[in-house]
C-alpha positions in Angstrom: -18.4 41.6 19.3 -21.5 39.4 18.8 -24.4 40.1 21.2 -26.9 37.5 22.2 -30.5 38.6 21.9 -32.5 37.2 24.8 -35.7 35.7 23.6 -39.0 36.8 25.2 -39.7 35.0 28.5 -42.3 32.2 28.4 -43.8 31.8 31.9 -45.3 28.6 33.3 -48.7 30.2 34.1 -48.9 33.9 33.8 -51.9 36.0 34.9 -54.4 36.6 32.1 -56.4 39.8 32.4 -59.7 40.2 30.5 -60.1 43.9 30.8 -63.5 43.6 32.5 -61.8 43.6 35.9 -61.5 47.4 35.9 -65.3 47.9 35.8 -65.6 46.2 39.2 -62.5 47.9 40.6 -63.8 51.3 39.6 -67.1 50.6 41.3 -65.3 49.8 44.5 -63.4 53.1 44.3 -66.5 55.1 43.4 -68.4 53.7 46.4 -65.3 53.9 48.6 -65.6 50.3 49.6 -62.0 49.1 49.2 -61.5 47.0 52.3 -62.9 43.6 53.4 -66.5 44.4 52.9 -68.5 45.6 49.9 -70.7 44.6 46.9 -67.9 42.8 45.1 -67.1 40.5 48.0 -70.8 39.6 48.4 -71.3 39.1 44.6 -68.1 37.1 44.1 -69.1 34.7 46.9 -72.6 34.3 45.4 -71.2 33.8 41.9 -68.7 31.1 42.9 -71.4 29.3 45.0 -73.8 29.4 42.1 -71.1 28.3 39.6 -70.2 25.2 41.5 -73.7 24.4 42.8 -73.3 24.9 46.5 -75.3 27.0 49.0 -72.5 29.2 50.4 -69.0 30.6 49.8 -66.7 32.8 51.8 -64.0 34.9 50.1 -60.7 35.0 51.9 -57.1 36.2 51.5 -55.7 32.9 50.1 -56.3 29.3 49.5 -54.1 28.6 52.5 -56.3 30.7 54.7 -59.3 28.7 53.4 -57.7 25.4 54.4 -56.8 26.9 57.8 -60.3 28.0 58.4 -61.7 24.6 57.3 -59.5 22.8 59.8 -60.6 25.2 62.5 -64.3 24.7 61.6 -63.7 20.9 62.0 -62.2 21.4 65.4 -58.8 20.2 64.5 -56.5 21.0 67.4 -53.1 20.1 69.0 -52.2 16.4 68.8 -55.0 15.6 66.3 -54.1 13.7 63.1 -55.0 14.9 59.6 -54.6 12.7 56.5 -53.3 14.7 53.5 -52.2 14.1 50.0 -48.5 14.0 49.7 -48.0 15.1 46.1 -49.0 18.7 46.5 -47.7 22.2 47.3 -46.8 22.8 51.0 -49.8 25.1 51.5 -52.0 22.0 51.6 -50.4 20.9 54.8 -49.0 24.0 56.5 -52.3 24.8 58.1 -52.3 21.4 59.8 -49.2 22.6 61.7 -50.8 26.0 62.4 -53.4 24.0 64.5 -50.7 22.0 66.3 -52.0 18.9 64.6 -49.9 16.1 62.9 -50.1 15.4 59.2 -50.2 11.9 57.9 -49.3 11.7 54.2 -51.1 9.6 51.7 -49.5 8.6 48.4 -50.9 9.1 44.9 -52.1 6.5 42.4 -51.2 6.3 38.7 -54.5 7.0 37.1 -55.0 10.6 38.4 -51.7 11.3 40.2 -54.0 12.0 43.2 -54.7 10.4 46.6 -54.5 6.6 46.4 -57.6 4.8 47.8 -55.4 1.8 48.6 -53.0 3.9 50.7 -55.9 5.7 52.4 -57.6 2.5 53.4 -54.3 1.2 54.8 -53.8 4.4 56.8 -57.3 4.1 58.3 -56.8 0.5 59.3 -53.6 1.5 61.1 -55.4 4.5 62.7 -58.1 2.1 64.1 -55.4 -0.1 65.5 -53.7 2.8 67.1 -56.9 4.4 68.4 -56.2 7.7 66.6 -58.6 8.3 63.7 -57.9 11.5 61.9 -60.1 14.6 62.4 -60.1 15.3 58.6 -58.8 14.1 55.3 -57.4 16.7 52.8 -57.8 15.5 49.3 -55.9 17.5 46.6 -56.9 17.7 42.9 -53.4 18.0 41.3 -52.9 20.3 38.4 -56.6 20.5 37.7 -57.4 16.8 37.7 -60.0 15.5 40.1 -59.1 12.6 42.4 -61.0 9.3 42.5 -63.7 10.8 44.7 -66.2 7.9 44.7 -63.6 5.5 46.2 -62.1 8.1 48.6 -65.5 9.3 49.8 -66.7 5.8 50.5 -63.6 5.1 52.7 -64.0 8.4 54.6 -67.7 7.9 55.1 -67.1 4.4 56.4 -64.9 5.8 59.1 -67.1 8.9 59.5 -64.2 11.4 58.9 -65.0 14.6 57.0 -63.2 15.6 53.8 -61.7 18.9 52.9 -61.4 19.1 49.2 -58.3 21.1 48.1 -59.4 22.3 44.7 -56.9 25.2 44.6 -55.8 24.1 41.2 -59.0 22.6 39.8 -61.6 25.4 39.6 -63.6 24.6 36.4 -62.9 20.9 36.5 -65.5 18.2 37.1 -66.0 14.7 38.3 -68.9 12.8 36.8 -70.5 16.1 35.9 -70.2 17.6 39.4 -67.9 20.6 40.1 -64.5 19.9 41.6 -64.3 21.3 45.1 -67.9 20.3 46.0 -67.4 16.7 47.3 -66.2 17.3 50.9 -67.7 18.9 53.9 -65.7 21.9 52.9 -63.9 22.8 49.6 -61.3 25.4 48.8 -60.2 27.3 45.7 -57.2 29.6 45.1 -57.0 32.7 43.1 -53.3 33.2 43.3 -51.6 34.9 40.3 -50.7 31.7 38.6 -54.1 30.0 38.9 -56.6 29.5 36.1 -58.3 32.7 37.2 -56.8 35.1 39.6 -57.8 37.9 42.0 -54.1 38.8 42.4 -54.2 36.9 45.6 -57.1 35.2 47.4 -59.1 32.1 48.0 -62.6 30.8 48.6 -64.1 28.4 51.1 -67.3 26.7 49.9 -69.8 24.3 51.5 -73.5 23.4 51.7 -73.2 23.8 55.5 -74.3 27.4 56.0 -73.7 27.4 59.7 -70.1 26.4 59.2 -69.5 29.2 56.7 -71.3 31.7 59.0 -68.7 30.8 61.6 -65.9 31.0 58.9 -66.9 34.6 58.2 -66.8 35.4 61.9 -63.4 33.8 62.4 -62.0 35.4 59.2 -62.9 38.9 60.5 -61.0 38.8 63.8 -63.8 36.9 65.6 -65.5 40.1 66.8 -68.4 39.3 69.1 -71.8 40.9 68.6 -71.3 43.9 70.9 -71.3 47.7 70.5 -67.6 47.7 71.4 -64.7 45.5 70.3 -65.1 42.3 72.2 -63.4 39.0 71.4 -64.0 35.6 73.1 -62.0 33.4 70.7 -59.0 33.7 68.5 -59.8 35.2 65.1 -57.9 35.9 61.9 -57.5 38.7 59.4 -58.4 36.5 56.4 -61.2 38.3 54.5 -60.7 39.2 50.9 -60.8 42.9 50.0 -63.5 44.4 47.9 -60.9 45.5 45.3 -59.5 41.9 44.9 -63.0 40.5 44.8 -63.7 42.9 41.9 -60.7 41.4 40.0 -62.0 38.0 40.7 -65.5 38.8 39.3 -64.0 40.1 36.1 -61.9 36.9 35.8 -64.8 34.6 36.6 -66.7 35.8 33.6 -64.0 34.2 31.5 -63.5 30.9 33.4 -65.1 28.7 30.8 -62.9 30.2 28.1 -59.8 29.8 30.2 -60.5 26.1 30.8 -61.1 25.5 27.1 -57.9 27.4 26.2 -55.8 25.3 28.6 -57.3 22.1 27.4 -56.5 23.1 23.8 -52.9 23.9 24.9 -52.7 20.4 26.5 -54.1 18.8 23.3 -51.5 20.5 21.1 -48.7 19.3 23.4 -50.2 15.8 23.4 -50.7 15.7 19.6 -47.2 16.8 18.9 -45.2 15.1 21.7 -47.0 12.0 22.9 -45.4 9.8 20.2 -41.9 10.5 21.6 -40.4 7.4 23.3 -40.6 7.3 27.1 -42.9 10.3 27.3 -46.3 9.9 29.1 -48.7 12.7 29.7 -50.7 13.1 33.0 -53.9 11.0 32.4 -57.5 12.2 32.6 -59.7 9.7 34.5 -62.8 8.5 32.7 -65.9 10.6 33.5 -63.8 13.5 34.7 -62.9 16.7 33.0 -59.6 18.3 34.1 -59.1 22.1 33.7 -55.5 21.2 32.6 -54.2 24.0 34.7 -50.7 22.8 34.0 -49.7 20.3 31.3 -47.5 17.7 32.8 -45.8 14.6 31.7 -43.2 12.0 32.8 -40.0 10.8 31.2 -38.8 7.3 31.4 -35.0 7.9 31.4 -34.4 4.2 30.6 -36.2 4.7 27.2 -35.4 8.3 26.3 -32.0 9.8 25.7 -32.7 12.8 27.9 -33.7 13.5 31.6 -36.1 15.9 33.4 -33.2 18.0 34.6 -31.7 18.2 31.1 -35.1 19.2 29.7 -35.7 21.9 32.3 -32.2 23.2 31.7 -32.7 23.2 27.9 -35.9 25.1 28.2 -34.3 27.6 30.6 -31.6 28.2 28.0 -34.4 29.4 25.7 -35.8 31.6 28.4 -38.7 29.2 28.9 -40.0 28.5 32.5 -40.8 24.9 33.5 -40.6 23.0 36.7 -40.5 19.5 38.2 -43.7 17.9 39.5 -44.2 18.9 43.2 -41.7 17.3 45.6 -43.9 15.0 47.8 -44.5 16.5 51.3 -43.4 13.3 53.0 -39.9 13.8 51.6 -39.7 17.5 52.7 -37.4 18.3 55.6 -40.3 20.1 57.3 -42.2 16.8 57.5 -39.3 14.3 58.0 -40.9 12.8 61.1 -44.4 12.5 59.6 -46.0 9.1 58.8 -46.4 8.2 55.1 -48.5 5.5 53.4 -47.3 4.6 49.8 -49.7 3.4 47.1 -48.4 -0.1 47.6 -45.9 -1.3 50.2 -43.2 -1.6 47.5 -44.4 1.3 45.3 -44.4 5.0 46.1 -46.1 6.7 43.1 -45.5 10.3 44.2 -41.8 9.7 44.5 -41.7 8.2 41.0 -43.7 11.2 39.6 -41.3 13.7 41.3 -38.3 12.0 39.8 -39.7 11.7 36.3 -42.3 14.5 36.0 -42.2 18.0 34.5 -44.7 20.8 34.1 -44.8 22.8 30.9 -45.9 26.4 30.2 -49.7 26.3 30.1 -51.0 29.9 30.5 -54.1 30.7 28.6 -52.4 33.8 27.2 -49.6 31.8 25.7 -49.4 32.3 21.9 -49.2 29.6 19.3 -45.7 30.8 18.5 -44.6 30.6 22.1 -46.0 27.0 22.4 -44.1 26.1 19.2 -40.9 27.3 20.8 -41.6 25.0 23.8 -42.4 22.0 21.5 -39.3 22.6 19.3 -37.0 22.4 22.3 -38.5 19.1 23.5 -38.5 17.6 20.0 -34.9 18.6 19.4 -33.8 16.7 22.5 -35.3 13.5 21.2 -33.5 13.7 17.8 
């Protein structure tokens, strides 16, 4: 009887350890600082702030926690509106619900796949008419590509509404030479296991507003008042990053530049070998921006090609290769079925089009040339 040998699994974005992480972890053990305080936490915060050119950073348990704290710091509460990118992971918007606020979703535009300035302006015009300006705007940098920040900032500044920049996927990317995550009143990064660098789990809240981040530290450590006993006057959270995980993050951060270069190289090889295929279009990189290419993504025009996104994902899975569709837009999720949504143009919803036609390929910085060749071969064979 013939047995099928299962090929080695190729993951979408697998953690890539450097080896240096153990040095910081061992220091934490030797000093017995393994909880939410310690030298690694302090140093990781300082290193991230220095890297992106901001005054302050607060290490927390996840990117989601960082967004939640950002909303709390901006006094978002029950009944408030918060504008949010629609084409993103649910973690960008869940914290809005934590606060009892209401998300209003903004479509993408074709040049970055990120928040559409046209849709945002229309949402603000309606908000003025309704007398309900949002308390904040959450702008997401999808798959490592910065949004059109100049246009989006100009709109938000005109209406005097602060920006939270969700750079969970875009650490190491830049817009006109400035680090992604540094354009809003507050920015957030994620160090989840699949991100460009990881601390196993964790996130970072960044800002030039030191007073806000001082309050963030207070809230993230159960909001303990300055008293000799445990006294609490406001609701707090158990959101601080542990000294062990911060040690992992420090070891990873040393290799961020290399990780970005590797993922950009992986994207380039995909582009060079696949972009000529009919009906296939890669996620663009806006002029004067530099994506970290966290995930290589492209769209298929099924009217031109002889395959589909579902068929491609299935064909890759048959070869034990992980891939996935582009994020399902939040405005189309059952959780948000009653939320308001503003498409890019009245007759054009870009995020819905991207969801139907988009796919993310394995892009991990520890993927070998042979593994990438396996992915490329599957795709090329479908076009023959």
